C-alpha positions in Angstrom: 35.9 -12.4 -18.6 34.6 -15.2 -16.4 35.1 -13.2 -13.2 33.1 -10.3 -14.7 30.3 -12.6 -15.7 30.2 -14.0 -12.1 30.1 -10.5 -10.6 27.3 -9.5 -13.0 25.4 -12.7 -12.2 25.7 -12.0 -8.4 24.5 -8.5 -8.8 21.5 -9.7 -10.8 20.7 -12.3 -8.2 20.9 -9.8 -5.4 18.6 -7.5 -7.3 16.1 -10.3 -7.9 16.1 -11.3 -4.2 15.5 -7.7 -3.2 12.5 -7.6 -5.5 11.1 -10.7 -3.9 11.6 -9.5 -0.3 8.4 -9.7 1.7 8.3 -7.3 4.5 4.6 -7.2 5.1 3.5 -6.8 8.6 1.6 -9.9 9.7 0.3 -8.6 13.0 -0.4 -5.1 14.3 -0.1 -4.6 18.0 -3.1 -2.6 19.3 -2.6 -2.8 23.0 -0.1 -4.3 25.5 -0.8 -4.5 29.2 0.1 -6.7 32.1 -2.8 -9.0 31.3 -1.8 -9.6 27.7 -1.3 -8.3 24.2 -4.1 -7.4 21.7 -3.1 -7.9 18.0 -4.9 -8.0 14.7 -3.9 -9.6 11.4 -2.4 -6.9 9.1 -3.5 -8.6 5.8 -7.3 -8.0 6.1 -6.6 -4.4 7.3 -4.8 -3.7 4.0 -7.3 -5.5 1.9 -10.2 -3.5 3.5 -8.5 -0.2 2.8 -7.6 -1.2 -0.8 -11.3 -2.2 -1.3 -12.5 1.2 0.1 -10.1 3.2 -2.0 -10.8 1.0 -5.1 -14.4 2.2 -4.9 -13.5 5.9 -5.4 -14.7 7.1 -8.8 -11.3 8.1 -10.1 -9.5 4.9 -9.0 -8.8 2.0 -11.3 -6.8 -0.1 -8.8 -5.6 0.2 -5.2 -3.2 -1.8 -3.1 -2.5 -1.3 0.7 0.1 -3.1 2.8 1.1 -2.6 6.4 4.9 -2.7 6.9 7.2 -1.9 9.8 7.1 -3.2 13.3 4.0 -4.6 15.1 4.0 -1.7 17.6 4.8 1.0 14.9 3.2 0.1 11.6 3.6 2.0 8.4 1.1 2.1 5.6 2.2 1.6 2.0 -0.7 2.6 -0.3 -0.5 2.2 -4.1 -3.3 3.9 -6.2 -3.7 3.8 -9.9 -6.1 6.5 -11.1 -7.8 6.9 -14.5 -6.4 9.6 -16.7 -9.1 12.2 -16.7 -9.1 12.2 -12.9 -9.2 15.1 -10.4 -6.0 14.1 -8.6 -6.3 16.9 -6.0 -9.7 15.6 -5.0 -8.3 12.0 -4.8 -5.4 13.0 -2.7 -7.7 15.0 -0.4 -10.0 12.1 0.0 -7.1 9.7 0.8 -5.8 12.2 3.4 -9.1 13.0 5.0 -11.0 9.7 4.7 -9.1 6.6 3.9 -6.0 7.0 6.1 -7.9 8.4 9.1 -10.4 5.5 8.8 -7.6 2.9 9.1 -5.9 4.9 11.8 -9.2 5.2 13.8 -10.1 1.5 13.3 -6.7 0.4 14.6 -6.8 3.0 17.4 -3.5 4.5 16.4 -2.6 8.1 17.1 -0.4 8.2 14.0 0.1 6.0 11.0 3.0 7.1 8.7 1.8 6.6 5.1 3.5 6.4 1.8 1.1 7.0 -1.1 2.3 5.8 -4.6 0.0 7.5 -7.1 0.1 6.6 -10.7 -2.1 7.7 -13.6 -3.1 5.3 -16.3 -4.3 6.3 -19.6 -7.9 5.5 -20.3 -8.8 3.2 -23.1 -10.1 4.9 -26.2 -13.8 4.8 -26.7 -15.3 4.7 -30.1 -18.8 5.6 -31.0 -20.5 2.9 -33.0 -23.6 3.7 -35.0 
């Protein structure tokens, strides 16, 4: 019984450590030449994109994080939309505005992106007379 408890505890600890793993990209390499390397901080890039997407009418919250390697970044974009939202319009806007804006700002020809889209129920409104 003690051995089973220890195994379960180790599995739980491994799961907890996996949840806390921070694999955010600190620096994005824009250019590398014989004279040097040009890099930008990845945090503000993600924050700016999250702010841009968070201003879309259907969006309740947005989170953007750059992951991967400095010379091959990946974008992880989490968006929570309000329930009566036009999701096709939101996805189109992310695909045609938000991601190309970041890609163009960073001067990247490609930026693989994972979009996590969730829909939150709106709060009930009640008419008060």
